[in-house]
C-alpha positions, 0 to 999 in steps of 0.5 A: 668910324661909321662902318665895322666891316665890308664884303662883296655883294652876294644875293637878292637880299643884298640887292633889295638892301642896296636899292633901298639905301640908294633911294634913301640917299636920293630922297635927301638929295645926297650925291649925283642923281645919276645913275638912275634906279634902272641902271643900278638894278641892272648893274646888280644883276652882275654883282662882281662890281659891287661892294657893301659896308656894314656897321657893328649891327650888321646894318648896311651903311654904304654900297659902291658900284663900278660901272663899265669897269671904271666909273665909281658910284656910291651911296651912304646911309644918311647921317653916316657919311664922313671922309673915313668911309668915302676914303674906303670906297675910293680905295676899293674902287682903285683896287677894282678899276680896269685899265684906263683909270678910275672915274668919279662923277661929282656934283659941282656943289659938293666941294667937300668931296672935290677936295677929298678927291684932289687930296687923294690924287684925282684930277678934274677932266676938262668936260662936264655933264649937265643933269637936267630935270622936268616936272611931268605934271607941269603943263605940256605942249603937245608934240608936233612932228614934221609933216608926215612923220609919226611917233609911236612905240617900237614894234619889236618884230618889225622895227628892231633891226631898223632901230638898232641900225639907226642907233649905230648910224647916229652914234657912229662910235657905239655900234649895236647888235640886235642882241644888245638891243634885246638885252636892253629890252629885257633889263629892269626899268624897260617899259615898251610904252617908253620906247618911242620911234619916229617914222618918215612919211615913207615909213623909214625910221628917222628918230627914237627916244627911250625912257626908263624908270626903275622898280621899287622907286615908289618906296621913297617917291609916291610918284617916282622919277624917270630917265630920258635915257637916249634920244637920236635923230637921223642927220637929214632930219636935224633942225626940223623939230623932230627931236623936240617932238620926240621929247614932248611925246616921251613926256606925255608917255611918262605922265601916263606912267604916273611919273613925277619928274624926268631926268636926263644927262647931256654934255655941256659941250652939246648946246644944241641938245641943251636948247631942245631940252630947255624948249621942252621945259627942262632946267639944269639941276646939277652940273657934274664934274668928272675926276680921274685917278691920276695916281695909277 
């Protein structure tokens, strides 16, 4: 058995060790590249949904997080992964999940984990996510927004309320308060120059694009990756090239930040968004299958 003990996440020393473990696993291509380091760092500011496993020398061998109360993600020290520790991670997730089930994202090429989940009573959901990647140092096409539109970083004093309202309009099922937007702007991985908005010729906010990259990524990536976290365009501006222009502007901003590549997630049931990203040079890196615990 590759672990000797487990305990709750506790403090800043645990935070550093956990992020290092996740980065080491990512460096060898282990698991799903989601969530980004910025999301992990933010989740570890509220450690009640984290658990750590140690070997006989009290060295960290695995860490698990429960995101949004129901999504189980984990990292295992390279060379220590086997079904015994993965079973322990799953059991912990089951004990912590809130009502509505426990969900596990799995790369479609990780058949060993797929079989373990199925033997453990999990069932596959009918939808999948695509993790897409684009190298920032590859040639970029300059952004070309619709005539009269401008793309610039968000100016919090004047734009915050309008940007929050625009998000709630575009994503009707995800209404945001200004305080929530301010919390996001205070989170690890937020960079003002990667918080872009698009304004119409009349000055109305009609689109936005948010990029993030996490602290400490350079430990295992000399030029670290970033995430295109959110992008949205108001309905009257669909089909006019604004989404593509925002994406290209974000790539330019991330290049200026010194990032090596950009990752994003998009549903496989959203072909129009996928086409926009492909036109901007993104390609599918992994297809993610989602499994839900059917035993509860």
